[in-house]
NUDRENZA-122983 format. One record per residue (C-alpha): residue number from 1; residue in three letters; z, y, x. Coordinates in nm, 3 decimals. Each point is the difference from the previous one (the first is absolute). Layout:
ATOM  num  residuo        z        y        x
ATOM  NUM      ALA        Z        Y        X
...
***
This chain:
ATOM  num  residuo        z        y        x
ATOM    1      MET   -4.519    1.541   -0.561
ATOM    2      PHE    0.317   -0.137    0.196
ATOM    3      VAL    0.012    0.039    0.355
ATOM    4      TYR    0.316   -0.160    0.188
ATOM    5      ALA   -0.032    0.196    0.332
ATOM    6      ASP    0.405   -0.051    0.105
ATOM    7      ASN   -0.104   -0.327    0.203
ATOM    8      ALA    0.260    0.099    0.262
ATOM    9      ALA    0.270    0.036   -0.250
ATOM   10      THR   -0.090   -0.362   -0.122
ATOM   11      THR   -0.253   -0.242   -0.068
ATOM   12      SER   -0.097   -0.206   -0.324
ATOM   13      VAL    0.095   -0.348    0.091
ATOM   14      SER   -0.310   -0.218    0.065
ATOM   15      LYS   -0.139   -0.276   -0.119
ATOM   16      THR    0.043   -0.232    0.285
ATOM   17      ALA    0.377    0.099    0.041
ATOM   18      LEU    0.066   -0.042   -0.387
ATOM   19      ASP   -0.175   -0.361   -0.001
ATOM   20      ALA    0.202   -0.069    0.332
ATOM   21      MET    0.363    0.104   -0.155
ATOM   22      LEU   -0.072   -0.140   -0.367
ATOM   23      PRO    0.117   -0.375    0.110
ATOM   24      PHE    0.317    0.135    0.151
ATOM   25      LEU    0.080    0.158   -0.329
ATOM   26      THR   -0.027   -0.286   -0.239
ATOM   27      GLU   -0.050   -0.326    0.155
ATOM   28      GLN    0.138   -0.023    0.371
ATOM   29      TYR    0.292    0.249   -0.074
ATOM   30      GLY    0.244   -0.210    0.273
ATOM   31      ASN    0.250    0.210    0.240
ATOM   32      PRO   -0.175   -0.063    0.331
ATOM   33      SER    0.372   -0.032    0.158
ATOM   34      SER    0.054   -0.325   -0.226
ATOM   35      LEU   -0.041   -0.353    0.125
ATOM   36      TYR   -0.159   -0.174   -0.249
ATOM   37      SER   -0.357   -0.033    0.004
ATOM   38      PHE   -0.062    0.232   -0.290
ATOM   39      GLY    0.143    0.259    0.238
ATOM   40      GLN   -0.176   -0.059    0.311
ATOM   41      LYS   -0.346    0.077   -0.194
ATOM   42      ALA    0.169    0.314    0.009
ATOM   43      GLN    0.076    0.019    0.360
ATOM   44      GLU   -0.330   -0.159    0.128
ATOM   45      ALA   -0.162    0.308   -0.206
ATOM   46      LEU    0.229    0.242    0.191
ATOM   47      GLN   -0.132   -0.122    0.322
ATOM   48      GLU   -0.365   -0.032   -0.113
ATOM   49      ALA    0.040    0.385   -0.083
ATOM   50      ARG    0.171    0.071    0.335
ATOM   51      GLU   -0.283   -0.176    0.226
ATOM   52      THR   -0.278    0.223   -0.230
ATOM   53      VAL    0.214    0.322    0.020
ATOM   54      ALA    0.020   -0.066    0.377
ATOM   55      LYS   -0.344   -0.109    0.075
ATOM   56      CYS   -0.112    0.357   -0.158
ATOM   57      LEU    0.252    0.143    0.219
ATOM   58      ASN   -0.049   -0.187    0.303
ATOM   59      ALA    0.305   -0.098    0.032
ATOM   60      ASP    0.199   -0.347    0.015
ATOM   61      PRO    0.114   -0.083   -0.347
ATOM   62      ARG    0.395   -0.023    0.126
ATOM   63      GLU   -0.039    0.343    0.049
ATOM   64      ILE   -0.060    0.114   -0.347
ATOM   65      TYR    0.283    0.061   -0.251
ATOM   66      PHE   -0.052    0.080   -0.352
ATOM   67      THR    0.158    0.277   -0.171
ATOM   68      SER    0.015    0.236   -0.305
ATOM   69      GLY   -0.285    0.188    0.140
ATOM   70      GLY   -0.067    0.290    0.248
ATOM   71      SER    0.322    0.184   -0.035
ATOM   72      GLU    0.226   -0.268    0.078
ATOM   73      ALA   -0.188   -0.127    0.271
ATOM   74      ASP   -0.018    0.362    0.176
ATOM   75      ASN    0.413    0.012   -0.017
ATOM   76      GLN    0.043   -0.310    0.144
ATOM   77      ALA   -0.220    0.015    0.289
ATOM   78      ILE    0.124    0.373    0.073
ATOM   79      VAL    0.383   -0.112   -0.018
ATOM   80      SER   -0.063   -0.346    0.176
ATOM   81      ALA   -0.139    0.189    0.283
ATOM   82      ALA    0.276    0.303   -0.023
ATOM   83      ARG    0.247   -0.247    0.026
ATOM   84      LEU   -0.126   -0.204    0.259
ATOM   85      GLY   -0.040    0.331    0.202
ATOM   86      ALA    0.334    0.111   -0.061
ATOM   87      ARG    0.135   -0.335    0.154
ATOM   88      LYS   -0.200    0.077    0.311
ATOM   89      GLY    0.117    0.372   -0.033
ATOM   90      LYS   -0.309    0.166   -0.107
ATOM   91      LYS    0.090    0.188   -0.291
ATOM   92      HIS   -0.359    0.195   -0.011
ATOM   93      LEU   -0.303   -0.045   -0.268
ATOM   94      ILE   -0.336    0.159   -0.014
ATOM   95      SER   -0.202    0.012   -0.337
ATOM   96      THR   -0.249    0.266   -0.088
ATOM   97      LYS    0.070    0.312   -0.312
ATOM   98      PHE   -0.220   -0.151   -0.248
ATOM   99      GLU    0.090   -0.350   -0.041
ATOM  100      HIS    0.086   -0.164   -0.303
ATOM  101      HIS    0.381    0.040   -0.132
ATOM  102      ALA    0.053   -0.347    0.052
ATOM  103      VAL   -0.016    0.096    0.318
ATOM  104      LEU    0.157    0.342    0.056
ATOM  105      HIS    0.289   -0.062   -0.236
ATOM  106      THR    0.066   -0.306    0.201
ATOM  107      LEU   -0.005    0.237    0.323
ATOM  108      SER    0.253    0.234   -0.183
ATOM  109      LYS    0.225   -0.268   -0.080
ATOM  110      LEU    0.053   -0.132    0.350
ATOM  111      GLU    0.006    0.398    0.150
ATOM  112      LYS    0.306    0.015   -0.219
ATOM  113      GLU    0.105   -0.313    0.183
ATOM  114      GLY   -0.031    0.201    0.372
ATOM  115      PHE   -0.355   -0.091    0.062
ATOM  116      GLU   -0.225    0.277    0.156
ATOM  117      VAL   -0.369    0.004   -0.205
ATOM  118      THR   -0.297    0.217    0.139
ATOM  119      LEU   -0.249    0.026   -0.271
ATOM  120      LEU   -0.370    0.092    0.172
ATOM  121      ASP   -0.215    0.279   -0.125
ATOM  122      VAL   -0.329   -0.172   -0.166
ATOM  123      HIS   -0.218    0.318    0.035
ATOM  124      GLU   -0.303    0.128   -0.200
ATOM  125      ASP   -0.169   -0.274   -0.029
ATOM  126      GLY    0.293   -0.258   -0.048
ATOM  127      VAL   -0.016   -0.211    0.311
ATOM  128      VAL    0.267   -0.069    0.275
ATOM  129      ARG   -0.059    0.089    0.322
ATOM  130      LEU    0.041   -0.215    0.222
ATOM  131      GLU    0.124    0.257    0.275
ATOM  132      ASP    0.287    0.100   -0.245
ATOM  133      LEU    0.148   -0.358   -0.014
ATOM  134      LYS   -0.040   -0.032    0.350
ATOM  135      ALA    0.193    0.288    0.049
ATOM  136      ALA    0.255   -0.058   -0.289
ATOM  137      ILE    0.109   -0.333    0.194
ATOM  138      ARG    0.308   -0.049    0.136
ATOM  139      GLU    0.186   -0.275    0.220
ATOM  140      ASP    0.266   -0.029   -0.350
ATOM  141      THR   -0.292    0.005   -0.237
ATOM  142      ALA    0.047   -0.348   -0.184
ATOM  143      LEU   -0.269    0.028   -0.260
ATOM  144      VAL   -0.377    0.192   -0.065
ATOM  145      THR   -0.107   -0.043   -0.363
ATOM  146      ILE   -0.321    0.152   -0.083
ATOM  147      MET   -0.186   -0.102   -0.307
ATOM  148      PHE   -0.361   -0.112    0.006
ATOM  149      ALA   -0.199    0.237   -0.279
ATOM  150      ASN    0.236    0.252   -0.223
ATOM  151      ASN    0.035   -0.096   -0.312
ATOM  152      GLU   -0.071    0.398   -0.159
ATOM  153      ILE   -0.338    0.164    0.268
ATOM  154      GLY   -0.113   -0.385    0.087
ATOM  155      THR    0.012    0.059    0.367
ATOM  156      VAL   -0.025   -0.267    0.263
ATOM  157      GLN    0.240   -0.012    0.277
ATOM  158      PRO   -0.104   -0.108    0.387
ATOM  159      ILE    0.193   -0.315   -0.073
ATOM  160      ALA   -0.108   -0.253    0.302
ATOM  161      GLU    0.034    0.295    0.280
ATOM  162      ILE    0.381    0.059   -0.155
ATOM  163      GLY    0.063   -0.364    0.004
ATOM  164      ALA   -0.113   -0.032    0.392
ATOM  165      LEU    0.191    0.327    0.048
ATOM  166      CYS    0.291   -0.196   -0.157
ATOM  167      ARG   -0.023   -0.319    0.174
ATOM  168      GLU   -0.048    0.163    0.336
ATOM  169      LYS    0.302    0.178   -0.046
ATOM  170      LYS    0.184   -0.280   -0.160
ATOM  171      ILE    0.111    0.169   -0.305
ATOM  172      PRO   -0.046   -0.191   -0.349
ATOM  173      PHE   -0.285    0.131   -0.224
ATOM  174      HIS    0.029   -0.017   -0.337
ATOM  175      CYS   -0.331    0.083   -0.242
ATOM  176      ASP    0.055    0.131   -0.398
ATOM  177      ALA   -0.328   -0.200   -0.085
ATOM  178      VAL   -0.018    0.043   -0.333
ATOM  179      GLN   -0.291    0.214   -0.082
ATOM  180      ALA   -0.198   -0.200    0.232
ATOM  181      ALA    0.022   -0.361   -0.021
ATOM  182      GLY   -0.270   -0.132   -0.198
ATOM  183      HIS   -0.191    0.266    0.046
ATOM  184      MET   -0.032    0.037    0.361
ATOM  185      PRO   -0.010   -0.268    0.313
ATOM  186      ILE    0.364   -0.047    0.099
ATOM  187      ASP    0.052   -0.245    0.354
ATOM  188      VAL    0.350    0.037    0.065
ATOM  189      LYS   -0.048   -0.165    0.316
ATOM  190      ALA   -0.282    0.197    0.117
ATOM  191      MET    0.221    0.304   -0.114
ATOM  192      ASN    0.257   -0.053    0.177
ATOM  193      ILE    0.208    0.044   -0.361
ATOM  194      ASP    0.359   -0.168    0.033
ATOM  195      MET    0.117    0.045   -0.382
ATOM  196      LEU   -0.246    0.062   -0.282
ATOM  197      ALA    0.067    0.072   -0.401
ATOM  198      ILE   -0.267   -0.068   -0.273
ATOM  199      SER    0.039    0.003   -0.367
ATOM  200      GLY   -0.207   -0.217   -0.236
ATOM  201      HIS   -0.085    0.306   -0.293
ATOM  202      LYS   -0.193    0.188    0.264
ATOM  203      PHE   -0.273   -0.308    0.015
ATOM  204      HIS   -0.026   -0.131   -0.363
ATOM  205      ALA    0.318   -0.242   -0.029
ATOM  206      PRO    0.289    0.100   -0.198
ATOM  207      LYS    0.264    0.231    0.059
ATOM  208      GLY    0.352   -0.112    0.132
ATOM  209      VAL   -0.123   -0.186    0.256
ATOM  210      GLY   -0.108    0.080    0.356
ATOM  211      ALA    0.076   -0.163    0.404
ATOM  212      LEU    0.120    0.122    0.333
ATOM  213      TYR   -0.154   -0.150    0.273
ATOM  214      ALA    0.243    0.002    0.319
ATOM  215      ARG   -0.078   -0.149    0.346
ATOM  216      LYS    0.163   -0.282    0.132
ATOM  217      GLY    0.293    0.114    0.185
ATOM  218      MET    0.056    0.316   -0.231
ATOM  219      VAL    0.368   -0.067   -0.136
ATOM  220      LEU    0.022    0.110   -0.336
ATOM  221      THR    0.263    0.147   -0.153
ATOM  222      ASN    0.079   -0.136   -0.400
ATOM  223      ILE   -0.009    0.262   -0.248
ATOM  224      ILE    0.051   -0.240   -0.297
ATOM  225      GLU    0.296   -0.235    0.073
ATOM  226      GLY    0.027   -0.350   -0.209
ATOM  227      GLY   -0.173   -0.315    0.011
ATOM  228      ALA   -0.213   -0.117    0.328
ATOM  229      GLN   -0.341    0.064   -0.129
ATOM  230      GLU   -0.269    0.140    0.202
ATOM  231      ARG    0.165   -0.144    0.304
ATOM  232      GLY    0.329    0.151   -0.044
ATOM  233      LYS   -0.154    0.355    0.028
ATOM  234      ARG   -0.060    0.086   -0.365
ATOM  235      ALA    0.220   -0.159   -0.272
ATOM  236      GLY   -0.105   -0.042   -0.358
ATOM  237      THR   -0.213   -0.235   -0.168
ATOM  238      GLU   -0.374    0.048    0.091
ATOM  239      ASN   -0.236    0.160   -0.260
ATOM  240      VAL   -0.255   -0.309    0.090
ATOM  241      ALA   -0.207    0.096   -0.288
ATOM  242      GLY   -0.027    0.342    0.125
ATOM  243      ILE   -0.058   -0.115    0.376
ATOM  244      ALA   -0.230   -0.269   -0.095
ATOM  245      ALA   -0.207    0.287   -0.144
ATOM  246      MET    0.025    0.231    0.301
ATOM  247      ALA   -0.120   -0.207    0.225
ATOM  248      ALA   -0.321   -0.097   -0.220
ATOM  249      ALA   -0.059    0.435   -0.042
ATOM  250      LEU    0.079    0.054    0.376
ATOM  251      GLN   -0.265   -0.307    0.094
ATOM  252      GLU   -0.285    0.130   -0.230
ATOM  253      SER    0.037    0.373    0.060
ATOM  254      CYS    0.013   -0.092    0.382
ATOM  255      ALA   -0.294   -0.239   -0.047
ATOM  256      ASN   -0.188    0.279   -0.180
ATOM  257      MET    0.099    0.276    0.159
ATOM  258      GLU   -0.327    0.071    0.163
ATOM  259      ALA   -0.193   -0.001   -0.326
ATOM  260      ASN    0.273    0.182   -0.205
ATOM  261      THR   -0.010    0.281    0.305
ATOM  262      ALA   -0.410    0.027   -0.075
ATOM  263      LYS    0.081    0.071   -0.318
ATOM  264      ILE    0.274    0.216   -0.031
ATOM  265      LEU   -0.100    0.242    0.295
ATOM  266      PRO   -0.292    0.146   -0.174
ATOM  267      MET    0.202    0.044   -0.337
ATOM  268      ARG    0.280    0.179    0.240
ATOM  269      ASP   -0.276    0.234    0.181
ATOM  270      LYS   -0.162    0.096   -0.293
ATOM  271      LEU    0.366    0.107   -0.124
ATOM  272      PHE    0.060    0.206    0.330
ATOM  273      ALA   -0.338    0.145   -0.040
ATOM  274      GLU   -0.008    0.144   -0.334
ATOM  275      LEU    0.361    0.101   -0.071
ATOM  276      SER   -0.047    0.182    0.362
ATOM  277      LYS   -0.229    0.263   -0.223
ATOM  278      ILE    0.317    0.141   -0.208
ATOM  279      PRO    0.076    0.307    0.147
ATOM  280      HIS    0.292    0.016    0.202
ATOM  281      SER    0.085   -0.390    0.029
ATOM  282      LYS    0.069   -0.187    0.334
ATOM  283      ILE   -0.003   -0.355    0.088
ATOM  284      ASN    0.330   -0.109    0.167
ATOM  285      GLY    0.005   -0.230    0.282
ATOM  286      SER   -0.252   -0.148    0.246
ATOM  287      LEU   -0.372   -0.117   -0.130
ATOM  288      GLU   -0.035   -0.187    0.321
ATOM  289      HIS    0.357   -0.240   -0.003
ATOM  290      HIS   -0.015   -0.071   -0.351
ATOM  291      VAL    0.044   -0.277   -0.246
ATOM  292      PRO   -0.276   -0.104   -0.220
ATOM  293      GLY    0.114    0.134   -0.382
ATOM  294      THR    0.254    0.297    0.043
ATOM  295      VAL   -0.085    0.347   -0.073
ATOM  296      ASN    0.203    0.327    0.037
ATOM  297      MET   -0.075    0.310   -0.085
ATOM  298      CYS    0.198    0.337   -0.048
ATOM  299      PHE   -0.114    0.257   -0.234
ATOM  300      GLU    0.127    0.345    0.018
ATOM  301      GLY    0.121    0.199   -0.279
ATOM  302      ILE    0.098   -0.287   -0.242
ATOM  303      GLU    0.315   -0.233   -0.047
ATOM  304      GLY   -0.042   -0.404    0.058
ATOM  305      GLU    0.202   -0.068   -0.277
ATOM  306      SER   -0.219    0.158   -0.210
ATOM  307      LEU   -0.349   -0.102    0.126
ATOM  308      LEU    0.155   -0.380   -0.044
ATOM  309      LEU    0.097    0.059   -0.344
ATOM  310      MET   -0.366    0.121   -0.098
ATOM  311      LEU   -0.146   -0.260    0.204
ATOM  312      ASP    0.187   -0.247   -0.248
ATOM  313      ASP   -0.136    0.171   -0.286
ATOM  314      ALA   -0.330   -0.108    0.131
ATOM  315      GLY    0.059   -0.374    0.054
ATOM  316      ILE    0.034    0.082    0.389
ATOM  317      CYS    0.342   -0.154    0.193
ATOM  318      ALA    0.113    0.154    0.330
ATOM  319      SER    0.249    0.151    0.208
ATOM  320      SER    0.122    0.292    0.141
ATOM  321      GLY    0.187   -0.182    0.308
ATOM  322      SER    0.158   -0.328    0.024
ATOM  323      ALA    0.096   -0.189   -0.336
ATOM  324      CYS    0.364   -0.047    0.147
ATOM  325      THR    0.033    0.400   -0.023
ATOM  326      SER   -0.269    0.110   -0.282
ATOM  327      GLY    0.345    0.097   -0.211
ATOM  328      SER    0.070    0.249    0.242
ATOM  329      LEU   -0.116    0.371   -0.018
ATOM  330      ASP    0.046    0.057    0.339
ATOM  331      PRO   -0.281   -0.006    0.197
ATOM  332      SER   -0.142   -0.292    0.170
ATOM  333      HIS    0.210   -0.081    0.372
ATOM  334      VAL   -0.353   -0.123    0.161
ATOM  335      LEU   -0.164    0.300   -0.124
ATOM  336      LEU    0.219    0.241    0.209
ATOM  337      ALA    0.024   -0.213    0.306
ATOM  338      ILE   -0.348    0.038    0.001
ATOM  339      GLY    0.076    0.388   -0.020
ATOM  340      LEU   -0.124    0.107   -0.333
ATOM  341      PRO    0.202    0.302   -0.152
ATOM  342      HIS    0.194   -0.124   -0.318
ATOM  343      GLU   -0.231    0.248   -0.255
ATOM  344      VAL   -0.263   -0.205    0.142
ATOM  345      ALA    0.162   -0.363    0.022
ATOM  346      HIS    0.119    0.036   -0.410
ATOM  347      GLY   -0.361    0.003   -0.092
ATOM  348      SER   -0.079   -0.399    0.150
ATOM  349      LEU   -0.198   -0.278   -0.114
ATOM  350      ARG   -0.038   -0.367    0.089
ATOM  351      LEU   -0.275   -0.172   -0.094
ATOM  352      SER    0.024   -0.362    0.130
ATOM  353      ILE   -0.283   -0.256   -0.106
ATOM  354      GLY   -0.057   -0.367    0.054
ATOM  355      GLU   -0.246   -0.283   -0.007
ATOM  356      TYR    0.011   -0.009   -0.428
ATOM  357      ASN   -0.107    0.382   -0.008
ATOM  358      THR   -0.342    0.112   -0.116
ATOM  359      MET   -0.235    0.298    0.097
ATOM  360      GLU    0.015    0.059   -0.414
ATOM  361      GLN    0.367    0.064    0.082
ATOM  362      ILE   -0.062    0.230    0.295
ATOM  363      ASP   -0.262    0.227   -0.174
ATOM  364      HIS    0.252    0.007   -0.222
ATOM  365      ILE    0.306    0.111    0.189
ATOM  366      ILE   -0.299    0.248    0.184
ATOM  367      GLU   -0.125    0.132   -0.349
ATOM  368      THR    0.406    0.055   -0.136
ATOM  369      VAL    0.166    0.104    0.324
ATOM  370      PRO   -0.144    0.332    0.050
ATOM  371      LYS    0.054    0.139   -0.370
ATOM  372      VAL    0.335   -0.131   -0.015
ATOM  373      VAL    0.068    0.206    0.331
ATOM  374      SER   -0.192    0.303   -0.151
ATOM  375      TYR    0.186   -0.007   -0.309
ATOM  376      LEU    0.341   -0.029    0.156
ATOM  377      ARG   -0.079    0.297    0.209
ATOM  378      SER   -0.125    0.211   -0.285
ATOM  379      MET    0.344    0.013   -0.112
ATOM  380      SER    0.210    0.020    0.331
ATOM  381      PRO    0.111    0.340    0.075
ATOM  382      VAL   -0.009   -0.137    0.394
ATOM  383      TRP   -0.366   -0.045   -0.019
ATOM  384      ASP   -0.052    0.376   -0.186
ATOM  385      GLU    0.204    0.117    0.293
ATOM  386      LEU   -0.239   -0.159    0.236
ATOM  387      VAL   -0.297    0.120   -0.187
ATOM  388      LYS    0.121    0.345    0.009
ATOM  389      GLY    0.085    0.006    0.346
ATOM  390      GLU    0.354    0.067   -0.069
ATOM  391      ARG    0.063   -0.322    0.235
ATOM  392      LYS   -0.178   -0.158    0.254
ATOM  393      HIS   -0.198   -0.339   -0.002
ATOM  394      LEU    0.190   -0.290    0.165
ATOM  395      ILE   -0.273   -0.225   -0.022
***
């Protein structure tokens, strides 16, 4: 049996998204910047997509800028707020220790340019405390950037409360919502979000297309220079086919969100319940504040890479962390941020399921994972030392 359980890394393209994009690859392939009617049909498609994405986020269409994905949107939002703050003498940025690297690496780059960055703790449950944010805010704070839902452990942050605090303090608030868009309700107005990033391939659109929401009044700094596309804020001929697909996929995901969640939650909860029976295992992150489909666990005495390879042999696609760092042998920065020791963090497994998964597939995972863990432990010198009492169990 083949089981794709890595939907937090990417998703399959839905029929709805494929049907939306195909005409712009075959028949209506005009450049949307062209003045003739053939090109203007593509421009009309862009506007329709902009309106659709805006409606899903409760934004104004003029506040939506199409990008190549979430990473580009995150980069542009953070750099824009930093540049704007610097012009006002504000060079302090606040984020968290377990953000996506699109955020953390951008902040590191800005640190080298003289900005000061405060990274908030996310505690054992993987949730930011509002009081920690309040304590970190200063007179020269130019931006707060906190993700909606974590890409590895699936914990959801108190976004509305953070947004309200930032609005009260008149500090721009950026949110990486790549793991939340299409899976959880997002209302940028009600949540007081000033800038927000989404990526199409996380909700059944193709890879290579995303969007940045920037509230009216937010001055954007160009990351890509060239033509005057996206109202002069993002150069390069728009990926009309991908954008049309993303808008259709997001609309479908939002329309079916309640039904999808109702299907996914029992599968996720069964995974948690059954895999937790494996001795010396640990669920990572709060289950109270959690996206529907992500399961992240650690198993003591094994290496996550070996676990993934053996699950692959059994037809199960999973991850030991975010896709962007899956080639690294270092333990996940997310798991270290919630306080796990290196030895435990190395034995992590992320299963992320979606509405296309079935309970039969979940049962296959539940049957396979304990066998693989037991086999790997039987060959592990670390596990042997734990069993003999030569070292203490950490889980």
